[in-house]
C-alpha positions in Angstrom: 20.5 -3.7 2.2 18.2 -6.1 0.3 14.8 -6.7 1.7 12.2 -9.4 0.8 10.0 -8.1 -2.0 6.4 -7.5 -1.0 3.9 -10.1 -2.3 2.7 -8.3 -5.4 6.2 -7.8 -6.6 7.2 -11.4 -5.7 4.2 -12.6 -7.6 5.1 -10.5 -10.7 8.7 -11.7 -10.7 7.6 -15.4 -10.3 5.1 -15.1 -13.2 7.7 -13.4 -15.4 10.1 -16.2 -14.7 7.4 -18.6 -16.1 6.6 -16.2 -19.0 2.9 -16.2 -17.7 1.2 -13.1 -19.0 -2.0 -13.5 -16.9 0.2 -14.1 -13.8 2.2 -11.0 -14.6 -0.9 -8.8 -14.9 -2.6 -10.1 -11.7 -0.6 -8.0 -9.2 -1.2 -4.8 -11.1 -4.1 -2.4 -10.2 -6.6 -2.1 -13.0 -5.5 1.5 -13.7 -1.8 0.8 -13.2 0.8 2.8 -15.2 4.0 1.3 -16.5 6.8 3.5 -17.9 9.3 1.6 -20.0 11.9 3.2 -22.2 10.0 6.5 -22.0 6.8 4.9 -23.2 3.7 5.1 -20.9 1.3 2.2 -20.8 -1.9 2.4 -18.6 -4.4 -0.3 -17.7 -4.4 -4.0 -18.1 -5.1 -4.0 -21.8 -2.0 -1.9 -22.5 0.1 -3.9 -20.1 -1.0 -7.2 -21.7 0.1 -5.9 -25.1 3.4 -4.7 -23.8 4.1 -8.0 -22.0 3.1 -10.1 -25.0 5.1 -8.0 -27.5 8.2 -7.0 -25.5 8.5 -9.7 -22.8 7.0 -13.0 -23.9 8.0 -12.6 -27.6 11.7 -12.3 -26.6 11.5 -14.5 -23.5 12.7 -11.6 -21.3 13.1 -12.7 -17.7 14.0 -10.2 -15.0 15.9 -11.6 -12.0 16.3 -9.1 -9.2 19.4 -9.4 -7.1 18.7 -6.5 -4.8 15.4 -5.1 -3.4 15.2 -2.0 -1.3 12.8 0.7 -0.1 13.5 4.2 -1.4 11.3 7.3 -1.2 8.1 5.3 -0.7 8.9 2.9 -3.6 10.2 -0.6 -3.8 13.3 -0.6 -6.0 14.5 -3.9 -7.5 17.7 -4.2 -9.5 19.0 -7.1 -11.5 19.6 -8.7 -14.9 17.1 -9.4 -17.6 18.0 -12.1 -20.0 16.3 -13.4 -23.1 16.4 -13.4 -26.9 17.1 -9.7 -27.3 20.1 -7.6 -28.4 22.6 -7.0 -25.5 21.2 -9.8 -23.3 21.7 -9.8 -20.4 21.0 -6.2 -19.5 20.9 -4.7 -16.0 17.6 -3.0 -15.1 16.1 -1.0 -12.3 12.4 -1.5 -11.6 10.7 1.1 -9.4 7.4 -0.1 -8.0 4.7 2.0 -6.4 2.3 -0.1 -4.3 -1.2 0.8 -3.3 -3.8 -1.5 -1.6 -1.6 -4.6 -2.1 -1.3 -4.0 -5.8 1.3 -2.5 -8.1 0.0 1.0 -9.0 3.0 2.1 -11.0 6.2 0.6 -12.4 9.1 2.5 -14.0 11.7 0.4 -15.8 15.1 1.9 -16.6 18.3 0.3 -17.9 
């Protein structure tokens, strides 16, 4: 069953669709952790670098087609497309929310 994504996640997805780095960062807590391809990125400075180098540079846009709650997390699944090898690729984004902010995000293909 798909649910409506909570506001921080909806804001992140919308900013990503516009390739807006500042908008993508805004929903994240200052000390948020993002795990992507086994690499750990913590805090806004690290997330900004990741978004600039690996999202904006290749115009990677994630479009979730399902959103559900699972074990205290919000899980969004969908395709990411852009100027990268294998595009589009199906990803799973596991969000942990705290105080109306994204506290953690794990991305797996």
